ROSEKE-678200 format. One line per 2 residues: number of its first residue (from 1); their letters; for each residue x, y, z of C-alpha. Coordinates in nm, 4 decimals, decimal comma. Layout:
BEGIN
NUM	a	X/Y/Z  ...
//
This chain:
BEGIN
1	mr	1,4242/-0,9486/-0,9399  1,7286/-0,8867/-0,7351
3	dn	1,5881/-0,5714/-0,5318  1,4361/-0,5963/-0,2076
5	he	1,1245/-0,4243/-0,0228  1,3396/-0,2569/0,2564
7	gm	1,2175/0,0710/0,3329  0,9080/0,0296/0,1316
9	le	0,5676/0,0942/0,2654  0,3707/-0,2386/0,2927
11	fv	0,0006/-0,2791/0,2378  -0,1547/-0,4688/0,5052
13	da	-0,5315/-0,4176/0,4821  -0,8204/-0,2071/0,3668
15	fe	-1,1597/-0,2093/0,5196  -1,4919/-0,0377/0,5767
17	ks	-1,6337/0,0465/0,8974  -1,9711/0,2318/0,9497
19	gq	-1,9460/0,3833/0,5984  -1,5933/0,5095/0,6670
21	yf	-1,2865/0,3332/0,4513  -0,9541/0,2856/0,5948
23	ai	-0,6098/0,1596/0,4901  -0,3431/-0,0084/0,7145
25	ve	0,0033/0,0204/0,6079  0,3474/-0,0974/0,7782
27	ka	0,6667/0,0977/0,7541  0,9697/0,0053/0,9760
29	sr	0,7814/-0,2555/1,1722  0,5219/-0,0027/1,2609
31	rf	0,1657/-0,0175/1,1544  -0,0421/0,2873/1,0780
33	qf	-0,4012/0,3369/1,0003  -0,5517/0,6332/0,7997
35	gv	-0,8780/0,7215/0,6255  -0,9154/0,6746/0,2639
37	sv	-1,1665/0,7446/-0,0186  -1,3954/0,4620/-0,1243
39	kg	-1,1791/0,4751/-0,4569  -0,8691/0,4542/-0,2833
41	yr	-1,0126/0,1537/-0,0672  -1,1278/-0,0374/-0,3757
43	vi	-0,7703/0,0306/-0,5342  -0,5993/-0,1317/-0,2399
45	rk	-0,8404/-0,4253/-0,2086  -0,7925/-0,5048/-0,5929
47	tm	-0,4305/-0,4728/-0,5635  -0,4222/-0,6986/-0,2681
49	ql	-0,6047/-0,9681/-0,4650  -0,3288/-0,9854/-0,7522
51	rp	-0,1723/-1,3142/-0,7615  0,0961/-1,3257/-1,0403
53	fd	0,2646/-1,6260/-0,9430  0,0389/-1,9039/-0,8122
55	mm	-0,3519/-1,8889/-0,7416  -0,3461/-2,1582/-0,4812
57	pg	-0,5268/-2,0469/-0,1744  -0,3480/-1,9577/0,1400
59	lq	-0,0263/-1,8562/-0,0231  0,1200/-1,5564/0,1711
61	yr	0,1661/-1,2687/-0,0871  0,2957/-0,9203/0,0338
63	yf	0,2256/-0,5949/-0,1325  0,4513/-0,2898/-0,1365
65	cv	0,4434/0,0793/-0,2707  0,7326/0,1549/-0,4704
67	ss	0,8037/0,5223/-0,4515  0,7683/0,5823/-0,8322
69	qr	0,4431/0,7462/-0,8780  0,3325/0,9917/-1,1518
71	av	0,0199/1,1676/-1,2882  -0,1786/0,9710/-1,5368
73	lg	-0,2346/1,2190/-1,8572  -0,5923/1,3120/-1,9007
75	te	-0,7251/1,1927/-1,5660  -0,6989/1,2937/-1,1930
77	ny	-0,5424/0,9612/-1,1209  -0,1710/0,8724/-1,0504
79	rm	0,0285/0,5803/-1,1621  0,2025/0,3695/-0,8684
81	qv	0,4305/0,0814/-0,8970  0,3374/-0,2196/-0,6623
83	ri	0,5924/-0,4752/-0,5716  0,4188/-0,8061/-0,5256
85	el	0,6172/-1,0913/-0,3391  0,5695/-1,4502/-0,2785
87	gr	0,8572/-1,6099/-0,0935  1,1667/-1,5131/-0,2975
89	da	0,9716/-1,4359/-0,5990  0,8795/-1,0829/-0,6756
91	tk	0,7399/-0,8487/-0,9645  0,6241/-0,5107/-1,0115
93	eg	0,2642/-0,4187/-1,1364  0,1579/-0,0675/-1,2402
95	id	-0,1774/0,0515/-1,0707  -0,3929/0,3505/-1,1208
97	ip	-0,4598/0,5296/-0,7907  -0,6844/0,8260/-0,6978
99	kd	-0,5023/1,1484/-0,6113  -0,6067/1,1334/-0,2347
101	lh	-0,4471/0,7988/-0,1928  -0,1528/0,9230/-0,3781
103	an	-0,1215/1,2244/-0,1347  -0,1459/0,9967/0,1623
105	ll	0,1099/0,7235/0,0410  0,3574/0,9971/-0,0566
107	wf	0,3301/1,1593/0,2640  0,4231/0,8382/0,4469
109	qr	0,7053/0,7760/0,1989  0,8537/1,1206/0,2586
111	le	0,8373/1,1028/0,6436  1,1943/1,1068/0,7888
113	nl	1,0722/1,0638/1,1509  0,7956/0,8201/1,1967
115	ee	0,6931/0,9922/1,5159  0,5247/1,2502/1,2971
117	aa	0,2854/0,9944/1,2257  0,2488/0,8454/1,5836
119	yl	-0,1220/0,9599/1,6046  -0,1889/0,7200/1,3164
121	el	-0,0028/0,4131/1,4846  -0,1927/0,1001/1,5705
123	pt	-0,0996/-0,0543/1,9030  0,1098/-0,3722/1,8877
125	nk	-0,0212/-0,6996/2,0066  0,2937/-0,7929/2,2065
//
């Protein structure tokens, strides 16, 4: 695959805390945390377990949200393309996601000024 992930939203983590579900994404070297539904949480966790190149433990895969999303006919879900990278190798997978996660990701993708999301930004560990 010749393109790259520049400008794409990267999935960093999804977790549960006290019955609430959260996602962490990175854009332009800044990390943001936001709430997601349990369905959104499960989709992100499942996505981040995809290993299309090699199943060997310890390999550092990266997952990026590609901006092509569309409604899935007959459902309330949307279809998202995820770019999966391992070193120089990359591929794309289609993933069905719930409407609320689609809305959150679309908002992040369309942000022209990341300061609008500053209230969601995680502090850096520098």
